[in-house]
Backbone atoms as SQL, in Angstrom:
CREATE TABLE atoms (id INTEGER PRIMARY KEY, chain TEXT, resi INTEGER, resn TEXT, atom TEXT, x REAL, y REAL, z REAL);
INSERT INTO atoms VALUES
  (1, 'A', 1, 'MET', 'N', -55.565, -14.781, -9.620),
  (2, 'A', 1, 'MET', 'CA', -54.303, -15.421, -9.926),
  (3, 'A', 1, 'MET', 'C', -53.261, -14.348, -10.213),
  (4, 'A', 2, 'ARG', 'N', -52.085, -14.574, -9.641),
  (5, 'A', 2, 'ARG', 'CA', -50.969, -13.674, -9.921),
  (6, 'A', 2, 'ARG', 'C', -50.134, -14.282, -11.046),
  (7, 'A', 3, 'ILE', 'N', -49.534, -13.433, -11.857),
  (8, 'A', 3, 'ILE', 'CA', -48.717, -13.885, -12.991),
  (9, 'A', 3, 'ILE', 'C', -47.348, -13.261, -12.876),
  (10, 'A', 4, 'THR', 'N', -46.302, -14.104, -13.036),
  (11, 'A', 4, 'THR', 'CA', -44.947, -13.582, -13.082),
  (12, 'A', 4, 'THR', 'C', -44.311, -13.995, -14.407),
  (13, 'A', 5, 'THR', 'N', -43.718, -13.036, -15.072),
  (14, 'A', 5, 'THR', 'CA', -43.086, -13.292, -16.361),
  (15, 'A', 5, 'THR', 'C', -41.564, -13.265, -16.255),
  (16, 'A', 6, 'THR', 'N', -41.047, -13.309, -15.045),
  (17, 'A', 6, 'THR', 'CA', -39.609, -13.403, -14.838),
  (18, 'A', 6, 'THR', 'C', -39.251, -14.858, -14.617),
  (19, 'A', 7, 'ASP', 'N', -38.423, -15.417, -15.516),
  (20, 'A', 7, 'ASP', 'CA', -38.002, -16.805, -15.386),
  (21, 'A', 7, 'ASP', 'C', -37.288, -16.976, -14.043),
  (22, 'A', 8, 'PRO', 'N', -37.741, -17.902, -13.182),
  (23, 'A', 8, 'PRO', 'CA', -37.149, -18.035, -11.851),
  (24, 'A', 8, 'PRO', 'C', -35.709, -18.531, -11.849),
  (25, 'A', 9, 'MET', 'N', -35.255, -19.133, -12.942),
  (26, 'A', 9, 'MET', 'CA', -33.889, -19.645, -12.993),
  (27, 'A', 9, 'MET', 'C', -32.930, -18.653, -13.649),
  (28, 'A', 10, 'THR', 'N', -33.341, -18.019, -14.726),
  (29, 'A', 10, 'THR', 'CA', -32.449, -17.108, -15.451),
  (30, 'A', 10, 'THR', 'C', -32.653, -15.651, -15.044),
  (31, 'A', 11, 'LEU', 'N', -33.785, -15.361, -14.427),
  (32, 'A', 11, 'LEU', 'CA', -34.198, -14.009, -14.042),
  (33, 'A', 11, 'LEU', 'C', -34.381, -13.084, -15.240),
  (34, 'A', 12, 'ASN', 'N', -34.522, -13.673, -16.432),
  (35, 'A', 12, 'ASN', 'CA', -34.814, -12.903, -17.634),
  (36, 'A', 12, 'ASN', 'C', -36.321, -12.741, -17.773),
  (37, 'A', 13, 'ASP', 'N', -36.733, -11.640, -18.387),
  (38, 'A', 13, 'ASP', 'CA', -38.146, -11.393, -18.622),
  (39, 'A', 13, 'ASP', 'C', -38.619, -12.236, -19.801),
  (40, 'A', 14, 'VAL', 'N', -39.702, -12.957, -19.620),
  (41, 'A', 14, 'VAL', 'CA', -40.287, -13.780, -20.676),
  (42, 'A', 14, 'VAL', 'C', -41.326, -12.926, -21.390),
  (43, 'A', 15, 'THR', 'N', -41.145, -12.744, -22.694),
  (44, 'A', 15, 'THR', 'CA', -42.032, -11.848, -23.434),
  (45, 'A', 15, 'THR', 'C', -43.056, -12.578, -24.293),
  (46, 'A', 16, 'ASP', 'N', -42.751, -13.782, -24.768),
  (47, 'A', 16, 'ASP', 'CA', -43.672, -14.516, -25.632),
  (48, 'A', 16, 'ASP', 'C', -44.504, -15.481, -24.790),
  (49, 'A', 17, 'LEU', 'N', -45.530, -14.969, -24.154),
  (50, 'A', 17, 'LEU', 'CA', -46.338, -15.776, -23.247),
  (51, 'A', 17, 'LEU', 'C', -47.220, -16.788, -23.966),
  (52, 'A', 18, 'GLU', 'N', -47.413, -16.605, -25.246),
  (53, 'A', 18, 'GLU', 'CA', -48.235, -17.532, -26.026),
  (54, 'A', 18, 'GLU', 'C', -47.564, -18.899, -26.153),
  (55, 'A', 19, 'THR', 'N', -46.238, -18.933, -26.234),
  (56, 'A', 19, 'THR', 'CA', -45.536, -20.201, -26.445),
  (57, 'A', 19, 'THR', 'C', -44.626, -20.587, -25.277),
  (58, 'A', 20, 'ALA', 'N', -44.457, -19.723, -24.304),
  (59, 'A', 20, 'ALA', 'CA', -43.548, -20.001, -23.192),
  (60, 'A', 20, 'ALA', 'C', -44.134, -21.064, -22.258),
  (61, 'A', 21, 'PRO', 'N', -43.274, -21.984, -21.783),
  (62, 'A', 21, 'PRO', 'CA', -43.762, -22.958, -20.801),
  (63, 'A', 21, 'PRO', 'C', -44.041, -22.268, -19.472),
  (64, 'A', 22, 'PHE', 'N', -44.993, -22.806, -18.724),
  (65, 'A', 22, 'PHE', 'CA', -45.333, -22.206, -17.435),
  (66, 'A', 22, 'PHE', 'C', -45.801, -23.285, -16.487),
  (67, 'A', 23, 'VAL', 'N', -45.897, -22.930, -15.234),
  (68, 'A', 23, 'VAL', 'CA', -46.433, -23.809, -14.207),
  (69, 'A', 23, 'VAL', 'C', -47.356, -22.964, -13.334),
  (70, 'A', 24, 'ILE', 'N', -48.416, -23.577, -12.842),
  (71, 'A', 24, 'ILE', 'CA', -49.319, -22.887, -11.919),
  (72, 'A', 24, 'ILE', 'C', -49.086, -23.468, -10.537),
  (73, 'A', 25, 'ASP', 'N', -48.725, -22.604, -9.615),
  (74, 'A', 25, 'ASP', 'CA', -48.446, -23.002, -8.237),
  (75, 'A', 25, 'ASP', 'C', -49.567, -22.481, -7.349),
  (76, 'A', 26, 'GLY', 'N', -50.211, -23.372, -6.619),
  (77, 'A', 26, 'GLY', 'CA', -51.299, -22.970, -5.744),
  (78, 'A', 26, 'GLY', 'C', -52.644, -23.069, -6.437),
  (79, 'A', 27, 'SER', 'N', -53.646, -22.500, -5.783),
  (80, 'A', 27, 'SER', 'CA', -54.990, -22.536, -6.356),
  (81, 'A', 27, 'SER', 'C', -55.771, -21.297, -5.938),
  (82, 'A', 28, 'GLY', 'N', -56.842, -21.064, -6.644),
  (83, 'A', 28, 'GLY', 'CA', -57.703, -19.929, -6.342),
  (84, 'A', 28, 'GLY', 'C', -57.014, -18.595, -6.563),
  (85, 'A', 29, 'SER', 'N', -57.404, -17.617, -5.768),
  (86, 'A', 29, 'SER', 'CA', -56.838, -16.271, -5.948),
  (87, 'A', 29, 'SER', 'C', -55.383, -16.195, -5.502),
  (88, 'A', 30, 'ASP', 'N', -54.913, -17.188, -4.728),
  (89, 'A', 30, 'ASP', 'CA', -53.514, -17.210, -4.298),
  (90, 'A', 30, 'ASP', 'C', -52.604, -17.925, -5.292),
  (91, 'A', 31, 'ALA', 'N', -53.161, -18.478, -6.361),
  (92, 'A', 31, 'ALA', 'CA', -52.360, -19.206, -7.340),
  (93, 'A', 31, 'ALA', 'C', -51.409, -18.256, -8.065),
  (94, 'A', 32, 'MET', 'N', -50.282, -18.811, -8.506),
  (95, 'A', 32, 'MET', 'CA', -49.328, -18.012, -9.258),
  (96, 'A', 32, 'MET', 'C', -48.975, -18.745, -10.543),
  (97, 'A', 33, 'GLU', 'N', -49.088, -18.060, -11.657),
  (98, 'A', 33, 'GLU', 'CA', -48.704, -18.581, -12.958),
  (99, 'A', 33, 'GLU', 'C', -47.288, -18.083, -13.221),
  (100, 'A', 34, 'ILE', 'N', -46.326, -19.023, -13.313),
  (101, 'A', 34, 'ILE', 'CA', -44.910, -18.679, -13.417),
  (102, 'A', 34, 'ILE', 'C', -44.403, -19.110, -14.789),
  (103, 'A', 35, 'TYR', 'N', -43.969, -18.143, -15.588),
  (104, 'A', 35, 'TYR', 'CA', -43.473, -18.418, -16.933),
  (105, 'A', 35, 'TYR', 'C', -41.965, -18.630, -16.926),
  (106, 'A', 36, 'SER', 'N', -41.495, -19.510, -17.840),
  (107, 'A', 36, 'SER', 'CA', -40.071, -19.797, -18.000),
  (108, 'A', 36, 'SER', 'C', -39.662, -19.568, -19.445),
  (109, 'A', 37, 'GLU', 'N', -38.374, -19.314, -19.657),
  (110, 'A', 37, 'GLU', 'CA', -37.862, -19.105, -21.015),
  (111, 'A', 37, 'GLU', 'C', -37.852, -20.389, -21.839),
  (112, 'A', 38, 'SER', 'N', -37.640, -21.526, -21.165),
  (113, 'A', 38, 'SER', 'CA', -37.538, -22.792, -21.890),
  (114, 'A', 38, 'SER', 'C', -38.089, -23.915, -21.025),
  (115, 'A', 39, 'GLY', 'N', -38.305, -25.053, -21.663),
  (116, 'A', 39, 'GLY', 'CA', -38.750, -26.223, -20.922),
  (117, 'A', 39, 'GLY', 'C', -37.709, -26.678, -19.913),
  (118, 'A', 40, 'ALA', 'N', -36.433, -26.573, -20.287),
  (119, 'A', 40, 'ALA', 'CA', -35.346, -26.970, -19.378),
  (120, 'A', 40, 'ALA', 'C', -35.327, -26.073, -18.150),
  (121, 'A', 41, 'SER', 'N', -35.514, -24.795, -18.348),
  (122, 'A', 41, 'SER', 'CA', -35.541, -23.854, -17.235),
  (123, 'A', 41, 'SER', 'C', -36.741, -24.132, -16.332),
  (124, 'A', 42, 'ARG', 'N', -37.867, -24.463, -16.936),
  (125, 'A', 42, 'ARG', 'CA', -39.071, -24.801, -16.167),
  (126, 'A', 42, 'ARG', 'C', -38.821, -26.039, -15.315),
  (127, 'A', 43, 'MET', 'N', -38.226, -27.082, -15.906),
  (128, 'A', 43, 'MET', 'CA', -37.945, -28.308, -15.172),
  (129, 'A', 43, 'MET', 'C', -36.955, -28.063, -14.034),
  (130, 'A', 44, 'GLU', 'N', -35.942, -27.258, -14.305),
  (131, 'A', 44, 'GLU', 'CA', -34.953, -26.948, -13.276),
  (132, 'A', 44, 'GLU', 'C', -35.595, -26.221, -12.094),
  (133, 'A', 45, 'SER', 'N', -36.539, -25.334, -12.396),
  (134, 'A', 45, 'SER', 'CA', -37.191, -24.584, -11.320),
  (135, 'A', 45, 'SER', 'C', -38.091, -25.470, -10.459),
  (136, 'A', 46, 'LEU', 'N', -38.492, -26.625, -10.987),
  (137, 'A', 46, 'LEU', 'CA', -39.355, -27.538, -10.245),
  (138, 'A', 46, 'LEU', 'C', -38.573, -28.524, -9.378),
  (139, 'A', 47, 'GLU', 'N', -37.246, -28.609, -9.577),
  (140, 'A', 47, 'GLU', 'CA', -36.419, -29.523, -8.796),
  (141, 'A', 47, 'GLU', 'C', -36.293, -29.009, -7.362),
  (142, 'A', 48, 'PRO', 'N', -36.246, -29.929, -6.402),
  (143, 'A', 48, 'PRO', 'CA', -36.071, -29.508, -5.008),
  (144, 'A', 48, 'PRO', 'C', -34.777, -28.725, -4.839),
  (145, 'A', 49, 'MET', 'N', -34.841, -27.708, -4.001),
  (146, 'A', 49, 'MET', 'CA', -33.671, -26.867, -3.770),
  (147, 'A', 49, 'MET', 'C', -33.070, -27.189, -2.415),
  (148, 'A', 50, 'GLY', 'N', -31.774, -27.034, -2.323),
  (149, 'A', 50, 'GLY', 'CA', -31.100, -27.166, -1.041),
  (150, 'A', 50, 'GLY', 'C', -30.725, -28.590, -0.706),
  (151, 'A', 51, 'GLN', 'N', -29.601, -28.717, -0.076),
  (152, 'A', 51, 'GLN', 'CA', -29.082, -30.021, 0.276),
  (153, 'A', 51, 'GLN', 'C', -29.869, -30.665, 1.408),
  (154, 'A', 52, 'GLU', 'N', -30.441, -29.870, 2.287),
  (155, 'A', 52, 'GLU', 'CA', -31.142, -30.423, 3.439),
  (156, 'A', 52, 'GLU', 'C', -32.321, -31.296, 3.035),
  (157, 'A', 53, 'GLU', 'N', -32.903, -31.043, 1.895),
  (158, 'A', 53, 'GLU', 'CA', -34.040, -31.837, 1.460),
  (159, 'A', 53, 'GLU', 'C', -33.628, -33.232, 1.035),
  (160, 'A', 54, 'THR', 'N', -32.357, -33.449, 0.702),
  (161, 'A', 54, 'THR', 'CA', -31.912, -34.749, 0.230),
  (162, 'A', 54, 'THR', 'C', -31.075, -35.485, 1.272),
  (163, 'A', 55, 'LEU', 'N', -30.648, -34.821, 2.328),
  (164, 'A', 55, 'LEU', 'CA', -29.837, -35.459, 3.355),
  (165, 'A', 55, 'LEU', 'C', -30.717, -36.127, 4.409),
  (166, 'A', 56, 'ALA', 'N', -30.202, -37.222, 4.944),
  (167, 'A', 56, 'ALA', 'CA', -30.892, -37.894, 6.036),
  (168, 'A', 56, 'ALA', 'C', -30.863, -37.005, 7.269),
  (169, 'A', 57, 'PRO', 'N', -31.899, -37.036, 8.095),
  (170, 'A', 57, 'PRO', 'CA', -31.940, -36.187, 9.295),
  (171, 'A', 57, 'PRO', 'C', -30.717, -36.365, 10.200),
  (172, 'A', 58, 'GLU', 'N', -30.172, -37.595, 10.266),
  (173, 'A', 58, 'GLU', 'CA', -28.992, -37.828, 11.111),
  (174, 'A', 58, 'GLU', 'C', -27.805, -37.020, 10.619),
  (175, 'A', 59, 'LEU', 'N', -27.634, -36.917, 9.308),
  (176, 'A', 59, 'LEU', 'CA', -26.518, -36.141, 8.759),
  (177, 'A', 59, 'LEU', 'C', -26.701, -34.654, 9.016),
  (178, 'A', 60, 'ILE', 'N', -27.925, -34.185, 8.946),
  (179, 'A', 60, 'ILE', 'CA', -28.200, -32.779, 9.226),
  (180, 'A', 60, 'ILE', 'C', -27.870, -32.470, 10.678),
  (181, 'A', 61, 'ASP', 'N', -28.258, -33.383, 11.596),
  (182, 'A', 61, 'ASP', 'CA', -27.948, -33.194, 13.014),
  (183, 'A', 61, 'ASP', 'C', -26.439, -33.163, 13.245),
  (184, 'A', 62, 'LYS', 'N', -25.690, -34.044, 12.588),
  (185, 'A', 62, 'LYS', 'CA', -24.231, -34.060, 12.738),
  (186, 'A', 62, 'LYS', 'C', -23.615, -32.775, 12.196),
  (187, 'A', 63, 'TYR', 'N', -24.096, -32.312, 11.047),
  (188, 'A', 63, 'TYR', 'CA', -23.593, -31.063, 10.467),
  (189, 'A', 63, 'TYR', 'C', -23.832, -29.910, 11.438),
  (190, 'A', 64, 'ASN', 'N', -25.034, -29.824, 11.985),
  (191, 'A', 64, 'ASN', 'CA', -25.355, -28.742, 12.915),
  (192, 'A', 64, 'ASN', 'C', -24.516, -28.805, 14.180),
  (193, 'A', 65, 'ALA', 'N', -24.227, -30.019, 14.664),
  (194, 'A', 65, 'ALA', 'CA', -23.385, -30.166, 15.854),
  (195, 'A', 65, 'ALA', 'C', -21.974, -29.651, 15.584),
  (196, 'A', 66, 'ILE', 'N', -21.420, -29.962, 14.417),
  (197, 'A', 66, 'ILE', 'CA', -20.082, -29.473, 14.064),
  (198, 'A', 66, 'ILE', 'C', -20.103, -27.961, 13.899),
  (199, 'A', 67, 'ALA', 'N', -21.132, -27.444, 13.272),
  (200, 'A', 67, 'ALA', 'CA', -21.224, -26.003, 13.025),
  (201, 'A', 67, 'ALA', 'C', -21.285, -25.217, 14.324),
  (202, 'A', 68, 'ASP', 'N', -21.874, -25.805, 15.355),
  (203, 'A', 68, 'ASP', 'CA', -22.010, -25.132, 16.647),
  (204, 'A', 68, 'ASP', 'C', -20.842, -25.411, 17.587),
  (205, 'A', 69, 'ASP', 'N', -19.942, -26.306, 17.193),
  (206, 'A', 69, 'ASP', 'CA', -18.801, -26.660, 18.032),
  (207, 'A', 69, 'ASP', 'C', -17.835, -25.473, 18.160),
  (208, 'A', 70, 'GLU', 'N', -17.271, -25.296, 19.356),
  (209, 'A', 70, 'GLU', 'CA', -16.384, -24.166, 19.604),
  (210, 'A', 70, 'GLU', 'C', -15.119, -24.222, 18.732),
  (211, 'A', 71, 'ILE', 'N', -14.585, -25.418, 18.521),
  (212, 'A', 71, 'ILE', 'CA', -13.360, -25.567, 17.725),
  (213, 'A', 71, 'ILE', 'C', -13.672, -25.596, 16.238),
  (214, 'A', 72, 'MET', 'N', -14.677, -26.354, 15.860),
  (215, 'A', 72, 'MET', 'CA', -15.009, -26.524, 14.437),
  (216, 'A', 72, 'MET', 'C', -16.002, -25.488, 13.940),
  (217, 'A', 73, 'GLY', 'N', -16.598, -24.730, 14.832),
  (218, 'A', 73, 'GLY', 'CA', -17.655, -23.779, 14.474),
  (219, 'A', 73, 'GLY', 'C', -17.209, -22.704, 13.513),
  (220, 'A', 74, 'GLY', 'N', -18.142, -21.888, 13.159),
  (221, 'A', 74, 'GLY', 'CA', -17.857, -20.792, 12.238),
  (222, 'A', 74, 'GLY', 'C', -18.154, -21.099, 10.799),
  (223, 'A', 75, 'ILE', 'N', -18.692, -22.324, 10.524),
  (224, 'A', 75, 'ILE', 'CA', -19.009, -22.632, 9.141),
  (225, 'A', 75, 'ILE', 'C', -20.395, -22.138, 8.770),
  (226, 'A', 76, 'ASN', 'N', -21.168, -21.731, 9.757),
  (227, 'A', 76, 'ASN', 'CA', -22.499, -21.163, 9.470),
  (228, 'A', 76, 'ASN', 'C', -22.437, -19.667, 9.541);
């Protein structure tokens, strides 16, 4: 198991591992124990990231079409 003591949200080093909240991601030797400074930071790190995960596929396709358009392009 790998251990990281850098809070993924604040990027601060977590020093009190006895009381710090953590999450284990994965299993076996590839698992990672990730420590956070606070419970709120831990919860925030578990929330889905990026707008694409919450948008309907049709909206993503429309966004990509506009981004690739010769007149409207350049937003990517």
